[in-house]
N, C-alpha and C positions, 0 to 999 in steps of 0.2 A: 529540593531539586524537582524538576519536572521535565517530561519529554513531550515534544511537539512534532507532529507530522504536518508540514506546511507545503502546500502546492500552489502554483500559479500558472497562468497561461495555458489552461486546459484547452486542447483542440484535438481534432481528428484529421490532420492534414493528409496523412497517407491514404485515408479512405477517399478523400476528394481526388487524389492522384489516381486511385484505382477506379474512379468513376462510380463509387458506391456511396450509399447514404446510410446513416446510423439506423434508420428505420428498417432497412432490409439487409444489411450486411450480416454475414455469418458471425456467430458468437466469438469464435477464436480470433477473427480479424478485429472485431470491436475491442476485445480485451487488450490486444497489443497495439492497436492503432489509436486508441484514446490515450493521449499522453499529456504530461505536464512537467514543469520543472519542480522536482521534489527536493525538499530540504528536511532533514531530521535534526532537531535541535535539542540541546540540554540547556535550559535557561537561554542565555544569549549565545552559547557556543554551538557552532555548526559541527555536527558529528558526521554527516554525510550530505552531499549535494550532487544531484544528477539532473541534467536537462533531458527533456524528451523521455521521461520515465513512464512506463505503463501503469499509471495510477489506478485505472479501472481493474486491471488484473490483480494488482496488489490489494485493493479493497476487497475484491471477491475472495482472494486467498485468505485474508485476515478474517473474514466472516466465517469461512470454512474452519479455520483454526479455532476460533472462539466457540463454535458450535460443537466441537468434539467434547466428549465427556472429560471431566477434569483429570481422571486417572489415565486417560489415553492421549492427552493433549501434548505434553512434552514441550520442547522448544519449537520456535517457528523459524524456518528457513525458506525464504521466498524462492520457489522453483518457477521461474518465469520462462515463457516461450521466447522472450527477447534477449536473454542472457545465457551464455554458455555455462557459466558457473552458478551453482545453487548458492543462495545466501546473499544476494545483493541487498536484501534487508533481512537482518537476523534479530530474533528476540530470544534472549537466553535467561533462564531462571537460575537463581542461586539462593543461598541462605540469606543474603543481604537484600534481595529483591530482583526485579526484572530489569535487564539492560538491553538497549537497542544499538545495533551497529550494522556493519556491512563487510562482506569479504573484500570489497575494494579498498576499504580503510581499516585493515585488521587491528590497528592500535587505537582506534577511535571508538569509544563507547559512551553512551549516556551514563549518568550516575544511576545507581539502582533505585527503582521506584516500587511501591507496593502494587499488588495485583489490581486493586480498585482504581488506582491512578492510571495504570496502563490501559485497562479496559475502557475507562472513560475517554481517554485520548483516541483509542482505536475507534470507538463508537462515534466520536465527533468527526474524525477523518472519514470514515465510511459513509456517514450520513451526508457530509458535504460532497464527497465524490459522487455518490448516488444521485443527489439532487442535480449536480452539474451534468452528469451523463444523461439523465432524463431530459434536461434542457437542450442537449444536443440533438435529441430525437430518438435515443435508444430506449428500449423497453426497460421498465423499472426492475424487472426480474434479472437483468444482467448482473446486478449487484444485489443479492438478497438483503432483506432487512434483518437487523439483529434482533 
């Protein structure tokens, strides 16, 4: 089994409405206003799908999580400025491996995957989002490199 973070239709429409540009907007606004339709999949099965999801904020949070020392990392719960509840994306470790899910879909999880598989997918996702965010005009440092 495998886990995939898939996004499409990346845009910063709210920035335009605010009269701001990615080159000059404050970091907090960029993180929540750069959005895309996000789907988390386990093979062909959709585990979570959300339109207008703050993918730049998620990518940045995932980088921070992966950079923590292994002994301090623990599970991942996305604490977004766009959602009242923590855990719109969750990554939980167990003896069987790592599973991805969401508080919005509490009974829907990916199958367990190994750490290396999970990290490779997060790296692929973060790299793609970072490239697209830079193409919009934001500074590359908005989403640090892994």
